[in-house]
PyMOL commands that place a pseudoatom at each C-alpha (Angstrom):
pseudoatom trace, name=CA, resn=MET, resi=1, chain=A, elem=C, hetatm=0, pos=[8.798, -8.447, 51.307]
pseudoatom trace, name=CA, resn=GLY, resi=2, chain=A, elem=C, hetatm=0, pos=[5.949, -9.216, 53.678]
pseudoatom trace, name=CA, resn=TYR, resi=3, chain=A, elem=C, hetatm=0, pos=[5.948, -5.463, 54.608]
pseudoatom trace, name=CA, resn=LYS, resi=4, chain=A, elem=C, hetatm=0, pos=[5.503, -4.494, 51.016]
pseudoatom trace, name=CA, resn=ILE, resi=5, chain=A, elem=C, hetatm=0, pos=[2.683, -6.743, 50.395]
pseudoatom trace, name=CA, resn=HIS, resi=6, chain=A, elem=C, hetatm=0, pos=[0.951, -5.370, 53.654]
pseudoatom trace, name=CA, resn=LEU, resi=7, chain=A, elem=C, hetatm=0, pos=[1.628, -1.790, 52.529]
pseudoatom trace, name=CA, resn=SER, resi=8, chain=A, elem=C, hetatm=0, pos=[0.130, -2.548, 49.057]
pseudoatom trace, name=CA, resn=LEU, resi=9, chain=A, elem=C, hetatm=0, pos=[-2.937, -4.061, 50.599]
pseudoatom trace, name=CA, resn=HIS, resi=10, chain=A, elem=C, hetatm=0, pos=[-3.348, -1.138, 53.028]
pseudoatom trace, name=CA, resn=ARG, resi=11, chain=A, elem=C, hetatm=0, pos=[-3.158, 1.306, 50.071]
pseudoatom trace, name=CA, resn=ALA, resi=12, chain=A, elem=C, hetatm=0, pos=[-5.657, -0.806, 48.014]
pseudoatom trace, name=CA, resn=GLN, resi=13, chain=A, elem=C, hetatm=0, pos=[-8.158, -0.740, 51.021]
pseudoatom trace, name=CA, resn=ARG, resi=14, chain=A, elem=C, hetatm=0, pos=[-7.781, 3.016, 51.309]
pseudoatom trace, name=CA, resn=LEU, resi=15, chain=A, elem=C, hetatm=0, pos=[-8.326, 3.460, 47.596]
pseudoatom trace, name=CA, resn=ALA, resi=16, chain=A, elem=C, hetatm=0, pos=[-11.420, 1.234, 47.687]
pseudoatom trace, name=CA, resn=LYS, resi=17, chain=A, elem=C, hetatm=0, pos=[-12.907, 3.259, 50.617]
pseudoatom trace, name=CA, resn=ARG, resi=18, chain=A, elem=C, hetatm=0, pos=[-12.245, 6.603, 48.788]
pseudoatom trace, name=CA, resn=LEU, resi=19, chain=A, elem=C, hetatm=0, pos=[-13.797, 5.292, 45.599]
pseudoatom trace, name=CA, resn=ALA, resi=20, chain=A, elem=C, hetatm=0, pos=[-16.813, 4.092, 47.409]
pseudoatom trace, name=CA, resn=GLY, resi=21, chain=A, elem=C, hetatm=0, pos=[-17.239, 7.245, 49.090]
pseudoatom trace, name=CA, resn=ALA, resi=22, chain=A, elem=C, hetatm=0, pos=[-16.878, 9.303, 45.803]
pseudoatom trace, name=CA, resn=LEU, resi=23, chain=A, elem=C, hetatm=0, pos=[-19.495, 7.139, 44.074]
pseudoatom trace, name=CA, resn=THR, resi=24, chain=A, elem=C, hetatm=0, pos=[-22.148, 7.055, 46.879]
pseudoatom trace, name=CA, resn=PRO, resi=25, chain=A, elem=C, hetatm=0, pos=[-23.669, 10.497, 46.280]
pseudoatom trace, name=CA, resn=TYR, resi=26, chain=A, elem=C, hetatm=0, pos=[-24.271, 9.786, 42.506]
pseudoatom trace, name=CA, resn=ASN, resi=27, chain=A, elem=C, hetatm=0, pos=[-25.760, 6.345, 43.018]
pseudoatom trace, name=CA, resn=PRO, resi=28, chain=A, elem=C, hetatm=0, pos=[-29.123, 6.557, 41.187]
pseudoatom trace, name=CA, resn=TRP, resi=29, chain=A, elem=C, hetatm=0, pos=[-30.593, 3.735, 43.236]
pseudoatom trace, name=CA, resn=MET, resi=30, chain=A, elem=C, hetatm=0, pos=[-30.524, 5.706, 46.552]
pseudoatom trace, name=CA, resn=SER, resi=31, chain=A, elem=C, hetatm=0, pos=[-33.209, 7.771, 48.097]
pseudoatom trace, name=CA, resn=LYS, resi=32, chain=A, elem=C, hetatm=0, pos=[-32.654, 11.468, 48.321]
pseudoatom trace, name=CA, resn=SER, resi=33, chain=A, elem=C, hetatm=0, pos=[-33.132, 13.849, 51.258]
pseudoatom trace, name=CA, resn=ILE, resi=34, chain=A, elem=C, hetatm=0, pos=[-33.922, 17.415, 50.738]
pseudoatom trace, name=CA, resn=HIS, resi=35, chain=A, elem=C, hetatm=0, pos=[-33.566, 20.370, 53.298]
pseudoatom trace, name=CA, resn=ILE, resi=36, chain=A, elem=C, hetatm=0, pos=[-34.815, 23.811, 52.673]
pseudoatom trace, name=CA, resn=SER, resi=37, chain=A, elem=C, hetatm=0, pos=[-34.797, 26.742, 55.140]
pseudoatom trace, name=CA, resn=ILE, resi=38, chain=A, elem=C, hetatm=0, pos=[-37.151, 29.545, 54.292]
pseudoatom trace, name=CA, resn=PRO, resi=39, chain=A, elem=C, hetatm=0, pos=[-36.951, 32.816, 56.147]
pseudoatom trace, name=CA, resn=HIS, resi=40, chain=A, elem=C, hetatm=0, pos=[-40.125, 34.610, 57.327]
pseudoatom trace, name=CA, resn=GLN, resi=41, chain=A, elem=C, hetatm=0, pos=[-41.260, 37.754, 59.265]
pseudoatom trace, name=CA, resn=LEU, resi=42, chain=A, elem=C, hetatm=0, pos=[-44.436, 36.170, 60.714]
pseudoatom trace, name=CA, resn=THR, resi=43, chain=A, elem=C, hetatm=0, pos=[-45.356, 34.930, 64.084]
pseudoatom trace, name=CA, resn=VAL, resi=44, chain=A, elem=C, hetatm=0, pos=[-45.338, 31.218, 64.688]
pseudoatom trace, name=CA, resn=PRO, resi=45, chain=A, elem=C, hetatm=0, pos=[-49.310, 31.037, 64.922]
pseudoatom trace, name=CA, resn=GLU, resi=46, chain=A, elem=C, hetatm=0, pos=[-49.484, 33.009, 61.616]
pseudoatom trace, name=CA, resn=VAL, resi=47, chain=A, elem=C, hetatm=0, pos=[-47.078, 30.460, 59.960]
pseudoatom trace, name=CA, resn=ARG, resi=48, chain=A, elem=C, hetatm=0, pos=[-49.108, 27.478, 61.316]
pseudoatom trace, name=CA, resn=ALA, resi=49, chain=A, elem=C, hetatm=0, pos=[-52.276, 29.071, 60.026]
pseudoatom trace, name=CA, resn=ARG, resi=50, chain=A, elem=C, hetatm=0, pos=[-50.864, 29.601, 56.516]
pseudoatom trace, name=CA, resn=LEU, resi=51, chain=A, elem=C, hetatm=0, pos=[-49.575, 26.048, 56.412]
pseudoatom trace, name=CA, resn=THR, resi=52, chain=A, elem=C, hetatm=0, pos=[-52.754, 24.649, 57.494]
pseudoatom trace, name=CA, resn=LYS, resi=53, chain=A, elem=C, hetatm=0, pos=[-54.502, 26.715, 54.767]
pseudoatom trace, name=CA, resn=GLY, resi=54, chain=A, elem=C, hetatm=0, pos=[-51.929, 25.567, 52.326]
pseudoatom trace, name=CA, resn=MET, resi=55, chain=A, elem=C, hetatm=0, pos=[-52.745, 21.849, 53.060]
pseudoatom trace, name=CA, resn=THR, resi=56, chain=A, elem=C, hetatm=0, pos=[-56.518, 22.606, 52.687]
pseudoatom trace, name=CA, resn=ASP, resi=57, chain=A, elem=C, hetatm=0, pos=[-55.947, 24.264, 49.290]
pseudoatom trace, name=CA, resn=PHE, resi=58, chain=A, elem=C, hetatm=0, pos=[-53.874, 21.298, 48.238]
pseudoatom trace, name=CA, resn=ARG, resi=59, chain=A, elem=C, hetatm=0, pos=[-56.622, 18.876, 49.094]
pseudoatom trace, name=CA, resn=THR, resi=60, chain=A, elem=C, hetatm=0, pos=[-59.080, 20.775, 46.795]
pseudoatom trace, name=CA, resn=SER, resi=61, chain=A, elem=C, hetatm=0, pos=[-56.660, 21.149, 43.861]
pseudoatom trace, name=CA, resn=PRO, resi=62, chain=A, elem=C, hetatm=0, pos=[-56.261, 18.744, 40.986]
pseudoatom trace, name=CA, resn=MET, resi=63, chain=A, elem=C, hetatm=0, pos=[-52.732, 17.849, 42.227]
pseudoatom trace, name=CA, resn=SER, resi=64, chain=A, elem=C, hetatm=0, pos=[-54.353, 16.037, 45.244]
pseudoatom trace, name=CA, resn=LYS, resi=65, chain=A, elem=C, hetatm=0, pos=[-55.478, 13.317, 42.804]
pseudoatom trace, name=CA, resn=MET, resi=66, chain=A, elem=C, hetatm=0, pos=[-51.793, 12.349, 42.254]
pseudoatom trace, name=CA, resn=ALA, resi=67, chain=A, elem=C, hetatm=0, pos=[-50.789, 12.045, 45.910]
pseudoatom trace, name=CA, resn=ALA, resi=68, chain=A, elem=C, hetatm=0, pos=[-52.677, 10.977, 48.983]
pseudoatom trace, name=CA, resn=LEU, resi=69, chain=A, elem=C, hetatm=0, pos=[-51.494, 13.344, 51.822]
pseudoatom trace, name=CA, resn=GLN, resi=70, chain=A, elem=C, hetatm=0, pos=[-51.625, 12.794, 55.508]
pseudoatom trace, name=CA, resn=GLU, resi=71, chain=A, elem=C, hetatm=0, pos=[-50.507, 15.489, 57.985]
pseudoatom trace, name=CA, resn=ASN, resi=72, chain=A, elem=C, hetatm=0, pos=[-50.057, 15.515, 61.786]
pseudoatom trace, name=CA, resn=TRP, resi=73, chain=A, elem=C, hetatm=0, pos=[-49.063, 18.493, 63.900]
pseudoatom trace, name=CA, resn=GLN, resi=74, chain=A, elem=C, hetatm=0, pos=[-46.817, 17.731, 66.922]
pseudoatom trace, name=CA, resn=GLY, resi=75, chain=A, elem=C, hetatm=0, pos=[-46.188, 21.102, 68.542]
pseudoatom trace, name=CA, resn=ASP, resi=76, chain=A, elem=C, hetatm=0, pos=[-44.802, 23.418, 65.882]
pseudoatom trace, name=CA, resn=VAL, resi=77, chain=A, elem=C, hetatm=0, pos=[-43.662, 20.618, 63.574]
pseudoatom trace, name=CA, resn=LEU, resi=78, chain=A, elem=C, hetatm=0, pos=[-45.955, 19.389, 60.756]
pseudoatom trace, name=CA, resn=HIS, resi=79, chain=A, elem=C, hetatm=0, pos=[-45.262, 15.751, 59.777]
pseudoatom trace, name=CA, resn=LEU, resi=80, chain=A, elem=C, hetatm=0, pos=[-46.298, 14.752, 56.381]
pseudoatom trace, name=CA, resn=THR, resi=81, chain=A, elem=C, hetatm=0, pos=[-46.651, 11.522, 54.485]
pseudoatom trace, name=CA, resn=ALA, resi=82, chain=A, elem=C, hetatm=0, pos=[-47.796, 11.307, 50.834]
pseudoatom trace, name=CA, resn=ASN, resi=83, chain=A, elem=C, hetatm=0, pos=[-48.393, 8.289, 48.732]
pseudoatom trace, name=CA, resn=SER, resi=84, chain=A, elem=C, hetatm=0, pos=[-47.863, 8.718, 44.959]
pseudoatom trace, name=CA, resn=MET, resi=85, chain=A, elem=C, hetatm=0, pos=[-47.471, 5.914, 42.404]
pseudoatom trace, name=CA, resn=GLY, resi=86, chain=A, elem=C, hetatm=0, pos=[-47.165, 3.402, 45.239]
pseudoatom trace, name=CA, resn=GLN, resi=87, chain=A, elem=C, hetatm=0, pos=[-44.241, 5.229, 46.800]
pseudoatom trace, name=CA, resn=ASN, resi=88, chain=A, elem=C, hetatm=0, pos=[-44.261, 6.764, 50.190]
pseudoatom trace, name=CA, resn=ILE, resi=89, chain=A, elem=C, hetatm=0, pos=[-42.677, 10.308, 50.422]
pseudoatom trace, name=CA, resn=THR, resi=90, chain=A, elem=C, hetatm=0, pos=[-42.183, 11.524, 54.105]
pseudoatom trace, name=CA, resn=GLY, resi=91, chain=A, elem=C, hetatm=0, pos=[-41.391, 14.961, 55.347]
pseudoatom trace, name=CA, resn=ARG, resi=92, chain=A, elem=C, hetatm=0, pos=[-41.586, 17.431, 58.086]
pseudoatom trace, name=CA, resn=ILE, resi=93, chain=A, elem=C, hetatm=0, pos=[-41.979, 21.203, 58.372]
pseudoatom trace, name=CA, resn=GLU, resi=94, chain=A, elem=C, hetatm=0, pos=[-40.389, 22.755, 61.511]
pseudoatom trace, name=CA, resn=VAL, resi=95, chain=A, elem=C, hetatm=0, pos=[-41.808, 26.194, 62.262]
pseudoatom trace, name=CA, resn=LYS, resi=96, chain=A, elem=C, hetatm=0, pos=[-39.332, 28.450, 63.996]
pseudoatom trace, name=CA, resn=ASP, resi=97, chain=A, elem=C, hetatm=0, pos=[-39.337, 32.123, 65.040]
pseudoatom trace, name=CA, resn=ARG, resi=98, chain=A, elem=C, hetatm=0, pos=[-37.557, 33.426, 61.924]
pseudoatom trace, name=CA, resn=THR, resi=99, chain=A, elem=C, hetatm=0, pos=[-37.356, 30.338, 59.526]
pseudoatom trace, name=CA, resn=VAL, resi=100, chain=A, elem=C, hetatm=0, pos=[-39.395, 27.425, 58.331]
pseudoatom trace, name=CA, resn=ASP, resi=101, chain=A, elem=C, hetatm=0, pos=[-37.223, 24.336, 57.858]
pseudoatom trace, name=CA, resn=VAL, resi=102, chain=A, elem=C, hetatm=0, pos=[-38.561, 21.829, 55.300]
pseudoatom trace, name=CA, resn=TYR, resi=103, chain=A, elem=C, hetatm=0, pos=[-37.228, 18.240, 55.170]
pseudoatom trace, name=CA, resn=VAL, resi=104, chain=A, elem=C, hetatm=0, pos=[-38.275, 15.770, 52.566]
pseudoatom trace, name=CA, resn=ASP, resi=105, chain=A, elem=C, hetatm=0, pos=[-37.150, 12.163, 52.025]
pseudoatom trace, name=CA, resn=LEU, resi=106, chain=A, elem=C, hetatm=0, pos=[-37.773, 11.118, 48.427]
pseudoatom trace, name=CA, resn=PRO, resi=107, chain=A, elem=C, hetatm=0, pos=[-37.767, 7.329, 47.472]
pseudoatom trace, name=CA, resn=MET, resi=108, chain=A, elem=C, hetatm=0, pos=[-35.305, 6.194, 44.869]
pseudoatom trace, name=CA, resn=ILE, resi=109, chain=A, elem=C, hetatm=0, pos=[-37.793, 6.390, 42.069]
pseudoatom trace, name=CA, resn=PHE, resi=110, chain=A, elem=C, hetatm=0, pos=[-38.263, 10.202, 42.674]
pseudoatom trace, name=CA, resn=ALA, resi=111, chain=A, elem=C, hetatm=0, pos=[-34.697, 10.954, 43.626]
pseudoatom trace, name=CA, resn=MET, resi=112, chain=A, elem=C, hetatm=0, pos=[-33.797, 12.092, 40.146]
pseudoatom trace, name=CA, resn=PHE, resi=113, chain=A, elem=C, hetatm=0, pos=[-36.347, 14.894, 40.584]
pseudoatom trace, name=CA, resn=ALA, resi=114, chain=A, elem=C, hetatm=0, pos=[-34.929, 16.194, 43.833]
pseudoatom trace, name=CA, resn=SER, resi=115, chain=A, elem=C, hetatm=0, pos=[-33.734, 19.438, 42.460]
pseudoatom trace, name=CA, resn=LYS, resi=116, chain=A, elem=C, hetatm=0, pos=[-37.079, 20.187, 40.744]
pseudoatom trace, name=CA, resn=VAL, resi=117, chain=A, elem=C, hetatm=0, pos=[-38.945, 19.263, 43.894]
pseudoatom trace, name=CA, resn=LYS, resi=118, chain=A, elem=C, hetatm=0, pos=[-36.632, 21.477, 46.010]
pseudoatom trace, name=CA, resn=GLY, resi=119, chain=A, elem=C, hetatm=0, pos=[-37.109, 24.426, 43.670]
pseudoatom trace, name=CA, resn=GLU, resi=120, chain=A, elem=C, hetatm=0, pos=[-40.980, 24.061, 43.732]
pseudoatom trace, name=CA, resn=ILE, resi=121, chain=A, elem=C, hetatm=0, pos=[-41.080, 23.795, 47.438]
pseudoatom trace, name=CA, resn=GLU, resi=122, chain=A, elem=C, hetatm=0, pos=[-38.864, 26.917, 47.867]
pseudoatom trace, name=CA, resn=GLN, resi=123, chain=A, elem=C, hetatm=0, pos=[-40.928, 28.895, 45.457]
pseudoatom trace, name=CA, resn=HIS, resi=124, chain=A, elem=C, hetatm=0, pos=[-44.303, 27.942, 46.855]
pseudoatom trace, name=CA, resn=GLY, resi=125, chain=A, elem=C, hetatm=0, pos=[-42.935, 28.181, 50.513]
pseudoatom trace, name=CA, resn=ARG, resi=126, chain=A, elem=C, hetatm=0, pos=[-41.738, 31.817, 49.935]
pseudoatom trace, name=CA, resn=LYS, resi=127, chain=A, elem=C, hetatm=0, pos=[-45.089, 32.792, 48.375]
pseudoatom trace, name=CA, resn=LEU, resi=128, chain=A, elem=C, hetatm=0, pos=[-47.024, 31.296, 51.185]
pseudoatom trace, name=CA, resn=LEU, resi=129, chain=A, elem=C, hetatm=0, pos=[-44.854, 33.021, 53.975]
pseudoatom trace, name=CA, resn=GLU, resi=130, chain=A, elem=C, hetatm=0, pos=[-44.415, 36.396, 52.341]
pseudoatom trace, name=CA, resn=LYS, resi=131, chain=A, elem=C, hetatm=0, pos=[-45.627, 39.235, 54.663]
pseudoatom trace, name=CA, resn=LYS, resi=132, chain=A, elem=C, hetatm=0, pos=[-48.873, 40.716, 53.204]
for i in range(1, 132): cmd.bond("trace and resi %d" % i, "trace and resi %d" % (i + 1))
show_as sticks, trace
zoom trace
């Protein structure tokens, strides 16, 4: 009898772990991380120059009033911090020989917009990096 109780407890613990794991990705109260890899045919210095120009263009656009943006290059990695509506959004852009990898961490208040943000970054990134 003791064995059956232990077995039932073991099964209940496994089921609880599975349920917790299944629910975790859909928790609306969690932050959301985005990763985008954008291919390019430019040299690393050309990519850096275009990203720098893109940051300058952003600072002069009306969108800059919605978010205070700070940037810091460390080698071929651009670290970004934006503050919008009292929330910090962090990210980094890694410039590689054939791709630019973008990582963004959205706080929970913006997590529900992750797919829209990802699409916008992809669209603008491809346009910025297209060979002219």
